[in-house]
N, C-alpha and C positions, 0 to 999 in steps of 0.2 A: 495299101492301095488296094485292099480288098472291097473298100466303101467307097472310092473313088469312081466317079462317073464320065468326068471330063476334066481337063485343065484349062482354065481360062488364061487370057493373055497376060496378066500380070503375074501369074505364077511362072508361066514359062520364061518369062524376062528375068524374074528372081533367079531361078534354076540355071539360066545361061550366065548370070553374074557370078554364081557360085556361094558356097557359105562364107559368111564374114564373122568374125570374131574380134570385138572392138574395133570395127571399121577395117580391118585388115583380112586378106583372102586367109582361110584356114588351108591348109595342106591337105588335101583328101587323096587318099590312096587306092580306096575301094568302096564299093556302095553294095550294100545288101539289102534287098526289098524283099519285103514277107508280102506274099499274096498279088492280086494283079490279075487282071484278065489279059487274055492274048493281046488284045489290041493295046493295053497299057503298057504291055511288056515291051512290044515292038516300038511304040512310042519312045518310051525312056532309053531303047538302047540307039534309036534314031538320034535324039537330043544328044545323047553323049556322044555319038561320033560327029555330029555337027558342031559341038562346043570344040572338041580337041581339034577339028579341023580349022575352025575360025581363030581360036587362040593359038593355033600351031605348037600344041602341046601333045604330049602322050596321052592315049585313051585311057580313062580310069576304068579298071574292071568292074562291072556290072553283073550281079547275079541276082537272081530271082527264087526265092524258098517258099515252101508251103507251111512251114513253121519258125518262129522266133530261134529255137534252139540250134535248128538247121543253120540259120544266118549267123547265129553267134559262134557256131563252131567254124564255119568259113572264114568269118572275120578274124578269128584267132589265127586261123592258118596263114591268111594274107599278112598278118602282124609278123609273124614269123619269119614267112619268106622274103618279104619286101623291106623289113625293118621298121 
């Protein structure tokens, strides 16, 4: 996200649909994002909340990190606690 300046409409729609694997939704339990300006971080949090509300699902934890190593450590911890 460090390099991202804006998110176009197609990208927002794809994000709202969620990740697919062989045409089927992948179960996402947490998202770690490295970098990102204050505005991108705020936008990502708002989109995450909106998707959870629209899909009537539990909000997926989204956290931001300055380094890839920090993000990987957090993801490992999420895997251990969330199964």
